[in-house]
C-alpha positions as CSV (number, residue, x, y, z in Angstrom):
1,M,116.9,-133.1,-147.7
2,K,118.9,-133.0,-150.8
3,I,122.4,-133.9,-150.8
4,L,125.3,-132.6,-153.7
5,V,127.5,-135.6,-153.2
6,V,130.9,-134.6,-154.5
7,N,132.5,-138.3,-155.0
8,N,136.1,-137.6,-154.8
9,H,136.5,-141.2,-156.0
10,T,135.8,-142.8,-153.0
11,Q,136.1,-146.0,-151.6
12,H,133.8,-146.3,-149.3
13,L,130.9,-144.6,-151.3
14,Q,128.7,-147.4,-150.1
15,Y,128.6,-146.6,-147.0
16,L,128.3,-143.0,-147.8
17,T,125.4,-143.6,-149.4
18,A,124.0,-145.8,-146.7
19,A,125.2,-143.3,-143.8
20,L,123.0,-140.6,-146.5
21,A,120.2,-142.6,-146.6
22,G,116.6,-140.9,-146.4
23,H,117.8,-137.7,-148.6
24,E,117.8,-137.0,-152.4
25,L,120.9,-137.4,-153.4
26,D,122.9,-136.0,-156.5
27,I,126.5,-137.8,-156.9
28,V,128.2,-135.4,-159.1
29,V,132.0,-138.1,-159.4
30,Y,134.7,-135.4,-159.9
31,E,137.5,-134.5,-162.6
32,P,138.7,-131.2,-163.3
33,G,136.5,-129.4,-165.2
34,V,133.4,-130.8,-163.9
35,I,130.8,-128.5,-163.1
36,L,129.7,-128.3,-159.4
37,D,126.4,-126.5,-159.0
38,E,124.7,-126.6,-155.5
39,S,121.9,-124.2,-156.8
40,G,119.1,-127.3,-156.5
41,A,121.2,-128.7,-152.8
42,D,120.3,-128.0,-149.1
43,L,124.1,-129.6,-148.6
44,V,127.2,-130.4,-149.8
45,V,129.2,-133.8,-149.1
46,L,132.9,-133.5,-150.1
47,S,133.7,-137.7,-150.1
48,G,137.4,-138.7,-149.1
49,G,139.8,-140.0,-152.1
50,G,142.2,-142.7,-152.8
51,G,140.1,-144.9,-155.9
52,E,141.5,-143.2,-158.1
53,G,145.1,-143.2,-157.1
54,L,145.5,-139.2,-156.6
55,E,146.1,-137.1,-154.3
56,I,145.6,-133.7,-152.8
57,N,148.9,-132.3,-154.6
58,D,149.0,-134.0,-157.7
59,S,148.5,-132.1,-161.0
60,H,146.3,-132.2,-164.1
61,Q,147.0,-132.4,-167.4
62,S,146.2,-128.6,-167.8
63,G,149.4,-128.2,-165.3
64,K,146.7,-127.1,-162.5
65,L,146.6,-129.0,-159.2
66,W,143.3,-132.1,-159.6
67,Y,141.5,-130.5,-157.1
68,Q,141.8,-126.8,-158.0
69,D,138.6,-126.6,-159.4
70,E,136.9,-128.3,-156.6
71,M,138.6,-125.7,-154.2
72,E,137.4,-122.7,-156.5
73,F,133.8,-124.3,-156.0
74,I,134.0,-124.6,-151.9
75,M,135.2,-120.8,-152.2
76,R,131.8,-120.1,-153.7
77,C,129.6,-122.3,-153.0
78,S,126.5,-121.1,-150.6
79,K,125.2,-124.1,-149.1
80,P,126.9,-126.0,-146.0
81,I,129.6,-128.2,-146.8
82,I,130.7,-131.2,-144.7
83,G,134.3,-132.5,-146.0
84,I,135.2,-136.4,-145.3
85,C,139.6,-137.1,-145.5
86,M,139.6,-136.0,-149.2
87,G,137.0,-133.3,-149.2
88,F,138.2,-132.5,-145.4
89,E,142.4,-132.4,-146.9
90,V,140.2,-130.0,-150.1
91,I,138.7,-127.9,-147.8
92,A,142.3,-127.4,-145.9
93,R,143.8,-126.1,-149.4
94,A,141.7,-123.9,-150.7
95,Y,141.9,-122.3,-147.2
96,G,145.7,-122.4,-148.0
97,S,147.0,-124.8,-145.0
98,K,149.6,-127.1,-146.3
99,V,148.4,-131.1,-146.6
100,E,152.0,-133.2,-145.9
101,E,152.1,-137.0,-146.8
102,M,152.6,-139.1,-144.0
103,S,154.9,-142.1,-143.7
104,S,152.6,-144.4,-143.4
105,L,149.0,-144.9,-143.9
106,I,146.6,-144.6,-141.3
107,M,144.2,-147.1,-141.3
108,G,141.4,-148.0,-138.5
109,F,140.0,-147.1,-135.7
110,R,141.6,-144.8,-133.2
111,K,140.9,-142.7,-130.5
112,L,140.7,-139.2,-131.0
113,T,140.8,-135.8,-128.5
114,T,138.8,-132.9,-128.3
115,T,139.0,-129.1,-128.1
116,K,137.3,-126.9,-125.9
117,G,135.4,-126.4,-128.9
118,G,134.5,-129.9,-129.9
119,K,133.7,-130.4,-126.1
120,T,130.5,-128.3,-126.4
121,A,129.8,-129.2,-130.2
122,F,129.7,-132.7,-129.1
123,S,130.0,-133.4,-125.6
124,K,132.6,-136.1,-125.3
125,E,136.6,-135.6,-124.0
126,S,137.3,-138.0,-126.9
127,L,136.0,-139.9,-130.0
128,R,136.9,-143.1,-131.7
129,Q,136.8,-143.3,-135.5
130,Y,137.3,-144.2,-138.5
131,E,140.5,-143.5,-140.8
132,A,142.0,-144.5,-143.5
133,H,144.7,-141.6,-144.5
134,Q,147.8,-140.6,-145.3
135,W,147.8,-137.6,-145.5
136,H,146.9,-135.0,-142.9
137,V,147.0,-131.4,-141.6
138,E,149.0,-130.0,-138.9
139,D,148.3,-126.4,-139.2
140,I,145.3,-124.2,-140.4
141,N,144.3,-120.8,-140.4
142,T,142.7,-120.5,-136.9
143,K,140.9,-116.8,-138.0
144,E,139.0,-119.0,-140.7
145,F,138.4,-122.3,-138.2
146,D,138.1,-123.6,-134.8
147,V,139.5,-127.0,-134.1
148,L,137.2,-129.5,-132.6
149,A,139.4,-132.1,-132.6
150,H,143.0,-133.7,-133.3
151,S,145.2,-136.9,-133.1
152,A,148.9,-137.4,-133.4
153,S,148.1,-137.7,-136.8
154,G,146.9,-133.9,-137.1
155,L,143.9,-132.3,-137.0
156,E,140.8,-134.3,-137.4
157,I,137.9,-131.5,-137.0
158,I,137.6,-128.2,-138.7
159,K,134.6,-125.5,-138.7
160,H,135.0,-123.0,-140.2
161,K,134.2,-119.3,-137.9
162,R,131.8,-117.9,-140.2
163,R,130.9,-119.8,-142.9
164,P,128.6,-123.6,-142.6
165,V,131.4,-125.7,-143.5
166,L,132.7,-128.8,-141.4
167,A,136.1,-131.1,-142.3
168,T,136.8,-134.0,-140.7
169,Q,139.9,-136.2,-141.6
170,F,138.2,-139.3,-140.5
171,H,135.8,-141.6,-142.1
172,P,132.2,-140.4,-139.9
173,E,130.3,-143.2,-142.9
174,K,132.2,-145.9,-141.4
175,G,130.9,-144.8,-138.0
176,G,132.7,-144.2,-134.9
177,T,131.5,-141.9,-131.4
178,L,130.6,-139.6,-134.3
179,K,128.2,-140.4,-136.8
180,L,127.5,-138.8,-140.1
181,K,123.9,-138.4,-139.1
182,H,124.9,-136.5,-136.3
183,L,127.0,-134.2,-137.9
184,L,124.3,-133.7,-140.4
185,S,122.0,-132.4,-137.7
186,S,124.3,-130.6,-135.4
187,A,126.8,-129.7,-137.4
188,F,124.9,-125.9,-138.4
């Protein structure tokens, strides 16, 4: 499979590329103004962030949000998308959700609870996943998305109802109950 990886300056690039081993990867480092073209890809993966120190609400010198171009790409993209951590937040923000900073950083393996839809999709009542984030989404437009899992800090897995878009707040490339390869094969 050909995968366009939009690298949001993830600190976990080595884990992401290892989790996607066996696929043809086109890795594009995201910056405002970069051209994101999914035409040659079968799938788009939006990575986590953290490496550049910019967050979802930060602005670019142009006056636009730093991730504005990526949000616009998400809305016009014709291929399946999987968003991870920052990718999750960018997808949520593109669809109008509020992404808020938490009082402390979450890092490490945590228990997540699946919803009815998540139990059906993953055959699990709970998940144990690696998290590394300080931002969260508490609410999303349920006319657009199904929530498949949540935790004490907010939403953890969302899936668009009509488009092939799936996003996780956690890092499936770092292991846990749901590994990235499982999401690649069962998400859409």
